[in-house]
C-alpha positions, 0 to 999 in steps of 0.5 A: 442175147438173153433170148438167145439163151433161152432158145436153146435148152439148158443141157444143150448151153451146159454141153456147149461150155463144157466143150468151149469154156473148160477145154483149157483148165479141163488140159491142165491135169496134164502137166500142173501135177508134174510140174510141181513135183518137177520143180525139185523143190518139194521132198517126195514123201506122203506127207507131202503128196497130201499136202499138195494135192489139198492145195490143189483142191483148195486152189480150184475153190478159191479162184474157180468156185467162189472168185469167179463163179460166185463173184465175178459172173455177177459182174455182166454187161448187159450179159457180156463177161470178159476183161473187155466188158469188165473194163467198160463196166469199171470205166463207165463206174468211175466216169466221173473220176478222168484220172482214175479212169484212165489208169484204169483203162491203161491197166485193164488194156495191158490186162487185155494185151496179156489175154493174146501173150496167154493165146500164144502160150496155151495152145503150144503147151496143150497140144505139146503136152499131150503129143509128149505122151508119145514119150511114154509110149516109147521114148523114140517118139520124142524126136517127133514131139516137136514136129507133130505139135506143129502140124497139128498145130498148122492144122487148126489155124488153117481150117480157122477161115472156114469157121468152126460152126462145123466142128463146133458141135462135136466139142462138148461130146469129145470135152464130155468123153475127156471128162469121163475118163479123166475122172475114170482113171483117178477113181481107177487109182484111188480104189487102191488108195482110198485114203487119199480122198483125206487130203480134201480136209483143208487142214493138209494144206494148212499144216504144209504151208506152215511147215513149208512156207519158202517150199509153198511160196516157190511152187505156187508159180506151178500150183497155179497151172491147175486153175489156168482157163479159169477166167473163161468161166467169165469172159463166154458168159455171153455165149452160154449164160450163168447157170449152164457155165455153174452147173457144167463146174459144180456137176461135171468140171470140178468133180472130174479134175478133183479126181483125176489129180488125187488119182495121180496122188494115189498113183505117186504113193504106189510108184514115185517113178511115175512123177516123170509124167504122172497122167500118161503113167495112170493109163494101161499100156492097151489105153495109152496111144488112144489117150494120148489121141484123146488128150491132143483132141481136147487140147485142140479144142481148149486151143480153138476155143482161145483162137476164138476169143482172140478174134472176138477180143480183137473185134472188140477192142478195134471198136473201142478204138484201141487198133486199126480197122482189121479184116473181118471175115464172117464165117456163119451166115447164122451166128454173127459170132462166128468171125475169122481175122487173117492177121490175127489168126496167122500172127498167132500161129507165127509166134506159137510156132516160134515159142514152141521152137524155143521152148521145146517142152511143156516143162518150159513153157509152164515157166512162161504160162502162170505169169500172164494168168496170174497178171490177168487174175489180179487185174480182174480182181482190181476192177471188180472192186471198182464195179462193185463200189463205184457201179454198184454202190456197195459199202468200201469196206464190205467191196474191199473185204469182198475182193482184198482176200482175193487180191492177196491170194492173186498176188501171192500166186503172182509174186511167186511167178515173178521167179520165173521171169527169166526163165521164161515169164519174160516172153508173154509179157514181152508179147503183151508189152509190144502189144500195148504200145501197139495200141496206145500209139493207135490211141494217141495217134487218132487223139492227135489227128482228130485235134488237127482235123478239128483245128481246120474244120468248118462249122457244118450248119454255117458252111451250109447257109453259105453254100445255100445262098448260091447254091450249086448244081443239084443231081438226083440221089443221095449223097452219105458223107461219112464224118469223124466229128459231129457238126464239122464239114467232112473233107469229102464234100470240100472236094467234091463241091470243089471238084465236082461242083455238084451237090446231091439232092439228098445229103446226109452227114454220118457220124458212127460213134462206139460205146463202152457197152457190149450192145446198143438196142436197134431203138437206140441206134439212131438219131437224126435231126434237120439241117434244112434244104434236104441235109440231115445230121446222122448219129449211128451208135454201136457197141464194142460187140455190134457189127457196124452196118450203115447201109442197114441202120440208115434203112431205117430212117424212112419213118424219121422223114428222110428216106434212103434208097439203095440204088441212088446212095452214094457214099463218100469217105475222106481217105487221109494220108498221115505225114509225121512232122518234127514237133509236137505230139509223139514221138517221131518214131511213134508217128511214123508207126502210127502213119504206117498202122494208118496206112495198112488199116482194113478199108473204112467202107468194109468195117462199115459194110458200105456197098463196094460199088457205090464208095468214092473215096476223096483223099487228104493230105494231113500233117501230124 
């Protein structure tokens, strides 16, 4: 992965990071300040404007600059970042503590599920807040805001199947223009009130917090909107590397955000009525319509990055065994990371449209936004502690001090957002809970299924010895039997012997194993063991970001004493039919749900990239 970084120039990677990583946090200027003063909790005075601006600046500094850029970016998993990569790191760090590991997996998976809640709210609030700029142009446009938003979102999701490689090259330049424009707007208004820059001093934030502790707590749920998207710094580390992400933040993104927020503050000092929509009120009349267009483009880019992230996270979660196989289409022959998952794409779109129709405005959606973001930030902080203490072996008290401060900050934001639970915060939590239930049902169901298979399984070595005492007719070619467990006889082989009464000249018993690392080196991909009589036990290893390709992996067996010819190879798979039964295992409704998920899972042949004209599926029925 790091070699890929080296092939692109630092400038190109930094430009790409600006477009992909910072689209979400870059569009927070559209609604963050508006929501703080629109909450009705903050009295509109110059001192309070200074205090709020100072809180904004130091929130960006503490959470993004120090927590994510300085600390969390160090926790890379073979160059990869994101909550799934962090969860894998933390899980490996405590692998000798099974109870702790199990609880940590549950917490981490819930954080991953919250990502989907965030994936619904982010496009909805971002695009809606941009289109709401039309209301500043003319109140007559108000009735068109929701229809225009839905049309834009439909267009965005409709083009996903074509891939983003073609339009992706424009993301960076457009986002750079966006940051340049918001910085220029900020400077324009700061020039009329240059004293507003004194709010950079932390004493204004401290003064506001001390004088208004209750109000401070109440508005933290709105203040956190200025750092939404900050977690993308870590999630996209594998695509761009640490240095481009850090350079983009300190030299482009943070200065532009700071200037714009302070410009909004200067505008409010001059014109308190601008509080209804301070961002769009910064623009002169002649710039208003172009600014709405640019803001819409920026929010579409921010949404695109999150949609692509949803595809990537889903693929990783499937690889880790928490979701059934889904149809994954590659949209680029050059970049394996360019994928499209139809079920995720249209599922997200349907729930986003539901959110837009339910909440109707960006202000209403803001109530639903913060809780998912804050919970994810809190979980990231907790997992970071386990990584640096148990994984990196730093002293306990040092680790507690390093993460404890951020935990308290995250907890304060999270607790404030809980106050908005019944105003909309329940929505992303409901989405996350439903997905969590599906993930745990799939994981537990697979565990029960594996136990049932093992109960009836025959030992492969003993079985082959018995078979070759009086061998059946041997036919030319190679038979590859995919097995769920190492060392056991696959059902597909039993059915093949029973019905076809033949055995291929060469037989491979292949077990695919997924690991809690992003990538597995080619040198460690294969393990092979001779079983005699031209039979081999083969293990193929993949990370959660690898693309499984069984034929591709088997092509490397030539130097290991076994040659597989694509033209004479057949792949035998067991197609299990799940029958829920009353008794031990999961509750009846979960067993029925698991059976339905198993039935609707995409083909194992497609998932493992097997040639469709060489696959033989033999069915069996399993009661759970």
